[in-house]
N, C-alpha and C positions, 0 to 999 in steps of 0.2 A: 287463641283460646275460643272454644266454641261459645255460640249463645247461651247455651244450657249452662256451661261452667261459670261464664261470666256472671249469668244471673243468681246462680247459686253462691257466689262470691261476694255480690251486692248485697244480697239477704242476710248473710253471715254480718257484713258492715252495719247494716240496718240495726241488725239485734243488739250490737255494741253501743250504737248511739242512742237507742231508746233507752238504755239503761243510764245513761247520762241525762235523759230528757226530765227538764224541770217546766216546762210549758204549762204544767198544771201543779196544784200543790200535792199530788199523789205521789209522785215520785220520790219525794223524801223519807217518809216513813216506811214505803214498802221495802223488803228485801231487796229487791231485784225487778227489773222488768221481765214480763213474759212474751217473748216473740213466738211466731209462727213457726211451725215445722212441717215439712212434707215436701215433695218434689217439684222442680220448676216443669210447668206443663200439665200438672196434675188436672185431671177432667173438672172436679169440684174443689172450691174452696169453702170451706166451713168456717163461719165466722161466728163467734160466741160473743158475751157480754164483756166480760174482763175476767182475770184470774183470781181463783180462789186461795183460800188460805193455804192448801197444799200446794197449788200451782206457784203461788210466790216463794214457798221454800223450796222447791224443787226446781224452779225456772222451766217448766215444760208446761204447755196447753193442756186441759183437759186430762189431768191425772187423779182428781179428786173423787168425791162420789159422783157428781154429775157426769164427769170424764169414764167413769167404770160405767154408767148407765149407757153412754154414747158407744163406748165400745159393744156392749151387748147388742145395740141397736146395729151396729155395722157388721157384728157377726151374723145375727139374724138375717140382714139383709143380703149377705153374700158378697161385701164389699171387702175391702182391704184398707186398714188405716194408714198402711205404708204408701198407698197409691192416692190419699187425700191430703190435700194441704189445709191444715188448722191452725187457727188463730182467733184474736178476739179483737174487736173495735176498740177497747182501751186496754193498754199495755201493763198498768200498774194496780194492784190491788187495792180497791177502797173498802174500808172498814173502820169500824169503831170500836174502842176497847170496853169490854165488860168485866173487870177483875182481872183473870189472865186470858181471858178469850178474847180472839179476833172476830168481831162479827160482819158479816158481809153485808154493806151498803151498796145500793143502786148508783151507779155513776151518774152526774148529772150530765146535761146537754154540754155544758162547758167543757168537761174532763173529754167526753166523746168527740168534740170539736177539735181539741187539742191535738188529740191522737189521730185525726182524720188523715192527715198526709202520710203518717206512717202505714195505715192500711192502704192508701191508694198506691202507694209506693209497692206493697206485697202484690197487690192485683196487676200492677203493671209489669212487674217482673215474672211473676208465677203464670199469668196468662192462662187462668182455667177457662173451661167452657161455660160454666155457669157458678152460681153461688148458692150457699145454703145460708140464711140469716135465722140463727137460733135467739129468739127472743126479741123484744122491742127496741132495744138499745143497737143491737147488730141492725135489725132490719132498718132502723132510720139513718144509722152511718152508712149503708148499702144503698138506700133508694133516696136519702136526702129529703125525706118528708116524713111526719109522723105516721105511724101504721098500726090500726087496731089488729093485733097479732091473730085473736079469736076469730074476726072476720076474714081475714085474707090469707090465713093459714091453708097449706097443702095447695098452694097453685103458683105458676109462675107471674112473675111481675118485670118490669124491666125499668132501669134506673135512666138517668137523663143521656146516658151514653149507647144506649140498648142493649147494656148487658143484662142476663138473664137471673133473676134473683127468686128461690123460694124460700117461702116465708113459714116458719113454724114455732113451735114452743122451744124455750132452753130445757135441756134436760132436768135443770134443778127445779123447773115447775112441777115436774112430776113428783120427783121427790116430797116436794112439799105440800103436795093436794091430799086430798080424802084418801085415807088407807082403802076403804070401800071402794072406791072408784078406782084406784091405781091400775088395775089391770086394764078398763077399758079405755083409760087414759093412754096407757102403753100402746094399745092397738091402734088407736086414734093417731098418735104420733108415729108409728110406723107407716100407717096410711099415707100420713104426709110425706115421709122420706120417700116411699116409693115411687113417688112421681120423680124424683131424682134418678132413682133406681133403672128407669127406663131410659134416661139419658146415657147412664153408664154403660148397659147392654148394646146401645145403638152404636157407641163409640168404640167398644170392645170389638164388636163386630166387624164395623168398618176397619180396623185396624188389622183383624185377623184375615179380612178378604184383600187388603192390599199385600199383606206379607204372603197369601197363596197366589197371587197373580203373578204369572209368567213374567221374567223381565224381558222387556222388548228392547230390541236393538234398534239405533236410527238407520233409517235407508238411506244408503249412500246413492247419488247419481251416478249412472253409467259412464265410465271414463271414455272419454273421446278417443278416436282413433287418431293415431299421429299421422299426418301426411308429409309426403316426401317430396320437396320441390323439384319441378323437372331441371336435368342438367342443360 
């Protein structure tokens, strides 16, 4: 079995394991865990905060309103979601009930730390070139320190292992913002993401050049002439 197939199988096993996880209180009331999805070896791993109401019900990351906004950005940038690995720092939906509605609550540091080893396992198996942290919870989980998102957005940072992390807003922040400022916020968010777009272009160009390069055959040493011993 190839490394890629082994890593894909390991990710599936981790997905099952997170569903049974009770290392913090979030697992019990949630419908299910929501694990990451995408290819092993993706150039970018995109990390959000936690599943929302729709994600909790469907079992996939970024399929709710914020996910639709993310997909719009992916299309605008010319990326392909199928080539990204998308996940969350926290694997279960944290919420409070208001009548029949489940209202999102920001996960605390305890919940994020409890899920940290799941995220680390994803990082090791997928082995992306870089990461995008959507929001403060994701940024702290990736960088291991508190992050002032508005001050540190749109630029590369490095974690303790030297891995590159681009910090920006979570798309839900755009949905909650002032409607009159929404278009400006959208353009600013795209500007942040375009920093990662340059990495995507360079990687694609390098792969294309590698495919176009003629295959080289190993040079063999000349065969030594056989000598005949004198009679």
